[in-house]
Biopython code that builds the backbone (N, CA, C, O; Angstrom):
import numpy as np
from Bio.PDB.StructureBuilder import StructureBuilder

atoms = [
    (1, "UNK", "N", (91.881, 124.454, 115.096)),
    (1, "UNK", "CA", (92.771, 123.309, 114.700)),
    (1, "UNK", "C", (92.737, 123.425, 113.603)),
    (1, "UNK", "O", (91.775, 122.872, 113.071)),
    (2, "UNK", "N", (93.359, 123.900, 113.013)),
    (2, "UNK", "CA", (93.586, 122.665, 111.558)),
    (2, "UNK", "C", (94.273, 122.037, 111.128)),
    (2, "UNK", "O", (95.429, 121.679, 111.351)),
    (3, "UNK", "N", (93.024, 121.735, 109.955)),
    (3, "UNK", "CA", (93.485, 120.446, 109.520)),
    (3, "UNK", "C", (94.264, 120.673, 107.548)),
    (3, "UNK", "O", (93.492, 121.069, 106.676)),
    (4, "UNK", "N", (96.084, 120.286, 107.113)),
    (4, "UNK", "CA", (96.673, 120.077, 107.036)),
    (4, "UNK", "C", (96.292, 118.942, 105.060)),
    (4, "UNK", "O", (96.738, 117.795, 105.079)),
    (5, "UNK", "N", (95.887, 119.188, 104.308)),
    (5, "UNK", "CA", (95.962, 117.864, 103.163)),
    (5, "UNK", "C", (97.574, 118.278, 102.775)),
    (5, "UNK", "O", (98.401, 119.190, 102.766)),
    (6, "UNK", "N", (97.327, 116.859, 102.464)),
    (6, "UNK", "CA", (99.276, 116.534, 101.467)),
    (6, "UNK", "C", (98.904, 115.913, 100.358)),
    (6, "UNK", "O", (98.300, 114.897, 100.700)),
    (7, "UNK", "N", (98.969, 116.024, 98.904)),
    (7, "UNK", "CA", (98.609, 115.164, 98.003)),
    (7, "UNK", "C", (99.374, 115.082, 97.248)),
    (7, "UNK", "O", (99.469, 115.746, 96.215)),
    (8, "UNK", "N", (100.510, 113.699, 97.882)),
    (8, "UNK", "CA", (101.661, 113.960, 96.605)),
    (8, "UNK", "C", (102.127, 111.995, 96.024)),
    (8, "UNK", "O", (101.627, 110.895, 96.257)),
    (9, "UNK", "N", (103.187, 112.440, 95.299)),
    (9, "UNK", "CA", (102.897, 111.499, 94.532)),
    (9, "UNK", "C", (103.831, 109.975, 95.921)),
    (9, "UNK", "O", (104.489, 110.095, 96.955)),
    (10, "UNK", "N", (103.242, 108.501, 94.930)),
    (10, "UNK", "CA", (102.799, 107.804, 96.701)),
    (10, "UNK", "C", (104.241, 107.029, 96.077)),
    (10, "UNK", "O", (104.631, 107.078, 94.910)),
    (11, "UNK", "N", (104.934, 106.259, 97.311)),
    (11, "UNK", "CA", (106.689, 106.204, 98.027)),
    (11, "UNK", "C", (107.387, 108.114, 98.207)),
    (11, "UNK", "O", (107.573, 108.871, 97.254)),
    (12, "UNK", "N", (107.503, 108.269, 98.895)),
    (12, "UNK", "CA", (107.605, 108.872, 99.705)),
    (12, "UNK", "C", (108.069, 109.610, 101.423)),
    (12, "UNK", "O", (108.705, 110.487, 102.008)),
    (13, "UNK", "N", (107.133, 108.398, 101.568)),
    (13, "UNK", "CA", (107.017, 108.056, 102.963)),
    (13, "UNK", "C", (109.012, 108.335, 103.535)),
    (13, "UNK", "O", (109.024, 108.282, 104.765)),
    (14, "UNK", "N", (109.575, 108.431, 103.320)),
    (14, "UNK", "CA", (111.158, 108.718, 105.075)),
    (14, "UNK", "C", (110.955, 109.967, 104.142)),
    (14, "UNK", "O", (112.150, 110.049, 103.857)),
    (15, "UNK", "N", (110.375, 111.034, 103.420)),
    (15, "UNK", "CA", (110.099, 112.420, 103.761)),
    (15, "UNK", "C", (108.858, 112.623, 104.282)),
    (15, "UNK", "O", (108.797, 113.833, 104.502)),
    (16, "UNK", "N", (107.630, 112.000, 104.665)),
    (16, "UNK", "CA", (106.952, 112.187, 105.523)),
    (16, "UNK", "C", (106.288, 113.213, 107.169)),
    (16, "UNK", "O", (105.357, 113.980, 107.417)),
    (17, "UNK", "N", (107.782, 112.426, 108.129)),
    (17, "UNK", "CA", (108.102, 113.170, 108.849)),
    (17, "UNK", "C", (108.587, 114.719, 108.865)),
    (17, "UNK", "O", (107.922, 115.645, 109.329)),
    (18, "UNK", "N", (109.658, 114.809, 108.371)),
    (18, "UNK", "CA", (110.610, 116.198, 107.539)),
    (18, "UNK", "C", (108.387, 116.797, 107.716)),
    (18, "UNK", "O", (107.762, 117.176, 108.706)),
    (19, "UNK", "N", (107.967, 116.600, 106.371)),
    (19, "UNK", "CA", (107.635, 117.604, 105.723)),
    (19, "UNK", "C", (106.394, 118.523, 106.691)),
    (19, "UNK", "O", (106.275, 119.748, 106.707)),
    (20, "UNK", "N", (105.235, 117.121, 107.746)),
    (20, "UNK", "CA", (104.625, 117.399, 109.120)),
    (20, "UNK", "C", (105.353, 117.616, 109.691)),
    (20, "UNK", "O", (105.040, 118.805, 109.748)),
    (21, "UNK", "N", (106.476, 117.550, 110.479)),
    (21, "UNK", "CA", (107.034, 118.733, 111.166)),
    (21, "UNK", "C", (107.154, 120.528, 110.181)),
    (21, "UNK", "O", (106.477, 121.551, 110.279)),
    (22, "UNK", "N", (108.066, 120.243, 109.512)),
    (22, "UNK", "CA", (107.589, 121.903, 109.179)),
    (22, "UNK", "C", (106.423, 122.443, 108.732)),
    (22, "UNK", "O", (106.433, 123.649, 108.485)),
    (23, "UNK", "N", (105.563, 121.912, 108.595)),
    (23, "UNK", "CA", (103.700, 122.475, 108.018)),
    (23, "UNK", "C", (103.570, 122.789, 109.493)),
    (23, "UNK", "O", (103.127, 123.905, 109.764)),
    (24, "UNK", "N", (103.905, 121.929, 110.547)),
    (24, "UNK", "CA", (103.663, 122.370, 111.912)),
    (24, "UNK", "C", (103.931, 123.323, 113.009)),
    (24, "UNK", "O", (103.308, 124.055, 113.779)),
    (25, "UNK", "N", (105.582, 122.852, 112.628)),
    (25, "UNK", "CA", (105.592, 125.149, 112.738)),
    (25, "UNK", "C", (105.426, 125.194, 112.305)),
    (25, "UNK", "O", (104.682, 124.262, 111.998)),
    (26, "UNK", "N", (105.530, 125.738, 111.749)),
    (26, "UNK", "CA", (104.683, 127.361, 110.309)),
    (26, "UNK", "C", (103.652, 127.350, 110.695)),
    (26, "UNK", "O", (103.069, 128.299, 110.170)),
    (27, "UNK", "N", (102.948, 126.776, 111.402)),
    (27, "UNK", "CA", (100.888, 126.624, 111.148)),
    (27, "UNK", "C", (100.916, 127.199, 112.775)),
    (27, "UNK", "O", (100.198, 128.004, 113.366)),
    (28, "UNK", "N", (102.000, 126.454, 113.160)),
    (28, "UNK", "CA", (101.573, 126.625, 115.492)),
    (28, "UNK", "C", (103.345, 128.125, 115.152)),
    (28, "UNK", "O", (104.287, 127.706, 115.824)),
    (29, "UNK", "N", (103.628, 129.056, 114.613)),
    (29, "UNK", "CA", (104.561, 129.394, 114.402)),
    (29, "UNK", "C", (103.190, 131.370, 114.191)),
    (29, "UNK", "O", (102.753, 132.331, 114.824)),
    (30, "UNK", "N", (103.206, 130.630, 112.673)),
    (30, "UNK", "CA", (102.682, 131.579, 112.199)),
    (30, "UNK", "C", (101.171, 132.301, 112.224)),
    (30, "UNK", "O", (100.693, 133.323, 111.733)),
    (31, "UNK", "N", (100.590, 130.999, 113.225)),
    (31, "UNK", "CA", (99.307, 131.092, 113.713)),
    (31, "UNK", "C", (98.843, 131.098, 114.056)),
    (31, "UNK", "O", (97.625, 131.246, 113.953)),
    (32, "UNK", "N", (99.663, 130.898, 114.891)),
    (32, "UNK", "CA", (99.611, 131.443, 116.807)),
    (32, "UNK", "C", (98.668, 130.277, 117.151)),
    (32, "UNK", "O", (97.561, 130.448, 117.662)),
    (33, "UNK", "N", (99.188, 129.079, 116.833)),
    (33, "UNK", "CA", (98.387, 127.856, 116.808)),
    (33, "UNK", "C", (99.020, 126.884, 117.811)),
    (33, "UNK", "O", (100.131, 126.598, 117.366)),
    (34, "UNK", "N", (98.712, 126.015, 119.405)),
    (34, "UNK", "CA", (99.917, 124.800, 119.396)),
    (34, "UNK", "C", (99.882, 123.777, 119.060)),
    (34, "UNK", "O", (98.850, 123.107, 119.065)),
    (35, "UNK", "N", (101.184, 123.304, 118.610)),
    (35, "UNK", "CA", (101.033, 122.274, 118.167)),
    (35, "UNK", "C", (100.407, 121.012, 117.666)),
    (35, "UNK", "O", (100.377, 120.343, 116.633)),
    (36, "UNK", "N", (99.960, 120.998, 118.782)),
    (36, "UNK", "CA", (99.401, 119.094, 119.753)),
    (36, "UNK", "C", (98.028, 119.707, 118.912)),
    (36, "UNK", "O", (97.101, 118.935, 119.161)),
    (37, "UNK", "N", (97.686, 120.523, 118.247)),
    (37, "UNK", "CA", (96.173, 121.073, 117.470)),
    (37, "UNK", "C", (96.092, 121.012, 116.112)),
    (37, "UNK", "O", (95.119, 121.265, 115.401)),
    (38, "UNK", "N", (97.032, 120.709, 115.848)),
    (38, "UNK", "CA", (97.697, 121.028, 114.387)),
    (38, "UNK", "C", (97.885, 119.841, 113.372)),
    (38, "UNK", "O", (98.964, 119.722, 112.792)),
    (39, "UNK", "N", (96.719, 118.846, 113.119)),
    (39, "UNK", "CA", (96.050, 117.818, 111.722)),
    (39, "UNK", "C", (97.278, 117.586, 110.562)),
    (39, "UNK", "O", (96.929, 118.319, 109.637)),
    (40, "UNK", "N", (98.325, 117.033, 110.241)),
    (40, "UNK", "CA", (98.979, 116.725, 109.172)),
    (40, "UNK", "C", (98.310, 115.497, 108.168)),
    (40, "UNK", "O", (98.877, 114.441, 108.450)),
    (41, "UNK", "N", (97.575, 115.357, 107.391)),
    (41, "UNK", "CA", (96.698, 114.410, 106.518)),
    (41, "UNK", "C", (98.076, 114.533, 105.181)),
    (41, "UNK", "O", (98.578, 115.606, 104.847)),
    (42, "UNK", "N", (98.501, 113.036, 104.538)),
    (42, "UNK", "CA", (99.378, 113.183, 103.730)),
    (42, "UNK", "C", (98.095, 111.863, 102.817)),
    (42, "UNK", "O", (97.570, 110.782, 103.084)),
    (43, "UNK", "N", (98.108, 112.399, 102.206)),
    (43, "UNK", "CA", (96.701, 111.569, 100.513)),
    (43, "UNK", "C", (97.252, 111.068, 99.684)),
    (43, "UNK", "O", (96.931, 111.492, 98.574)),
    (44, "UNK", "N", (98.846, 109.417, 99.705)),
    (44, "UNK", "CA", (99.100, 108.960, 98.765)),
    (44, "UNK", "C", (98.619, 109.076, 96.891)),
    (44, "UNK", "O", (97.459, 108.766, 96.619)),
    (45, "UNK", "N", (99.340, 109.414, 96.003)),
    (45, "UNK", "CA", (99.041, 109.390, 94.893)),
    (45, "UNK", "C", (98.931, 108.353, 94.108)),
    (45, "UNK", "O", (99.836, 107.810, 94.741)),
    (46, "UNK", "N", (98.711, 107.702, 93.451)),
    (46, "UNK", "CA", (99.688, 107.173, 92.131)),
    (46, "UNK", "C", (99.403, 107.487, 90.883)),
    (46, "UNK", "O", (98.271, 107.742, 90.473)),
    (47, "UNK", "N", (101.092, 107.476, 89.791)),
    (47, "UNK", "CA", (101.048, 108.626, 89.027)),
    (47, "UNK", "C", (100.318, 108.400, 87.791)),
    (47, "UNK", "O", (100.578, 109.050, 86.779)),
    (48, "UNK", "N", (99.617, 107.705, 87.820)),
    (48, "UNK", "CA", (98.465, 106.864, 87.249)),
    (48, "UNK", "C", (97.418, 108.151, 87.588)),
    (48, "UNK", "O", (97.056, 109.022, 86.798)),
    (49, "UNK", "N", (97.130, 108.031, 88.688)),
    (49, "UNK", "CA", (95.736, 108.671, 89.160)),
    (49, "UNK", "C", (95.929, 110.704, 89.012)),
    (49, "UNK", "O", (95.053, 111.558, 89.144)),
    (50, "UNK", "N", (96.940, 110.816, 88.801)),
    (50, "UNK", "CA", (97.303, 112.805, 89.048)),
    (50, "UNK", "C", (97.637, 112.539, 87.257)),
    (50, "UNK", "O", (98.023, 111.583, 86.585)),
    (51, "UNK", "N", (97.107, 114.457, 86.887)),
    (51, "UNK", "CA", (96.922, 114.274, 85.096)),
    (51, "UNK", "C", (97.606, 115.594, 85.531)),
    (51, "UNK", "O", (97.284, 116.296, 86.490)),
    (52, "UNK", "N", (98.629, 115.806, 84.630)),
    (52, "UNK", "CA", (99.028, 117.154, 83.936)),
    (52, "UNK", "C", (99.032, 117.785, 82.840)),
    (52, "UNK", "O", (99.456, 117.099, 81.910)),
    (53, "UNK", "N", (98.821, 118.504, 82.654)),
    (53, "UNK", "CA", (98.547, 119.326, 81.149)),
    (53, "UNK", "C", (97.994, 118.691, 80.692)),
    (53, "UNK", "O", (98.620, 118.337, 79.693)),
    (54, "UNK", "N", (96.657, 117.988, 80.763)),
    (54, "UNK", "CA", (94.956, 117.099, 80.435)),
    (54, "UNK", "C", (96.234, 115.966, 79.738)),
    (54, "UNK", "O", (96.247, 115.522, 78.589)),
    (55, "UNK", "N", (96.976, 115.770, 80.552)),
    (55, "UNK", "CA", (97.673, 114.097, 80.206)),
    (55, "UNK", "C", (98.059, 114.225, 81.593)),
    (55, "UNK", "O", (98.457, 115.189, 82.247)),
    (56, "UNK", "N", (97.713, 112.282, 82.051)),
    (56, "UNK", "CA", (98.255, 111.777, 82.987)),
    (56, "UNK", "C", (99.485, 111.456, 83.755)),
    (56, "UNK", "O", (100.087, 110.769, 82.930)),
    (57, "UNK", "N", (100.078, 111.501, 84.580)),
    (57, "UNK", "CA", (101.395, 111.406, 84.923)),
    (57, "UNK", "C", (102.621, 110.530, 84.253)),
    (57, "UNK", "O", (103.721, 110.845, 83.800)),
    (58, "UNK", "N", (102.069, 109.554, 84.371)),
    (58, "UNK", "CA", (102.558, 107.850, 83.875)),
    (58, "UNK", "C", (102.967, 108.072, 82.362)),
    (58, "UNK", "O", (103.832, 107.550, 81.659)),
    (59, "UNK", "N", (102.217, 108.838, 82.181)),
    (59, "UNK", "CA", (101.999, 108.153, 80.509)),
    (59, "UNK", "C", (102.973, 109.497, 80.223)),
    (59, "UNK", "O", (103.878, 109.383, 79.396)),
    (60, "UNK", "N", (102.737, 110.960, 81.031)),
    (60, "UNK", "CA", (104.215, 111.472, 80.675)),
    (60, "UNK", "C", (105.586, 111.456, 80.525)),
    (60, "UNK", "O", (106.306, 112.107, 79.768)),
    (61, "UNK", "N", (105.820, 110.703, 81.269)),
    (61, "UNK", "CA", (106.654, 110.188, 82.134)),
    (61, "UNK", "C", (107.538, 109.324, 80.904)),
    (61, "UNK", "O", (108.756, 109.414, 80.755)),
    (62, "UNK", "N", (106.605, 108.467, 80.065)),
    (62, "UNK", "CA", (106.433, 107.400, 79.783)),
    (62, "UNK", "C", (107.027, 108.166, 77.940)),
    (62, "UNK", "O", (107.919, 107.622, 77.290)),
    (63, "UNK", "N", (106.749, 108.641, 77.760)),
    (63, "UNK", "CA", (107.133, 109.953, 75.989)),
    (63, "UNK", "C", (107.960, 110.323, 77.097)),
    (63, "UNK", "O", (107.959, 111.551, 77.009)),
    (64, "UNK", "N", (108.384, 110.142, 77.691)),
    (64, "UNK", "CA", (109.872, 111.676, 77.586)),
    (64, "UNK", "C", (111.384, 110.846, 78.404)),
    (64, "UNK", "O", (112.289, 111.249, 79.135)),
    (65, "UNK", "N", (111.028, 109.590, 77.824)),
    (65, "UNK", "CA", (111.981, 108.466, 78.813)),
    (65, "UNK", "C", (112.179, 108.368, 76.981)),
    (65, "UNK", "O", (112.949, 107.546, 76.486)),
]
sb = StructureBuilder()
sb.init_structure("model")
sb.init_model(0)
sb.init_chain("A")
sb.init_seg("    ")
for serial, (resi, resn, name, xyz) in enumerate(atoms, 1):
    if name == "N":
        sb.init_residue(resn, " ", resi, " ")
    sb.init_atom(name, np.array(xyz, "f"), 0.0, 1.0, " ", f" {name:<3s}", serial, name[0])
structure = sb.get_structure()
């Protein structure tokens, strides 16, 4: 039973069904696994809780504005 964890910025709920379907289909096809046994877990992360290049992402966005 594959379990896929996807972390992404919060606020992309509309994209989740398509992402879940694409990931499930890819694992089922390439892993020869029944899709009903593929689990996809989304972890929504606030930009205040994500860092890139040593800086909090929300602060990086403020600097570029």
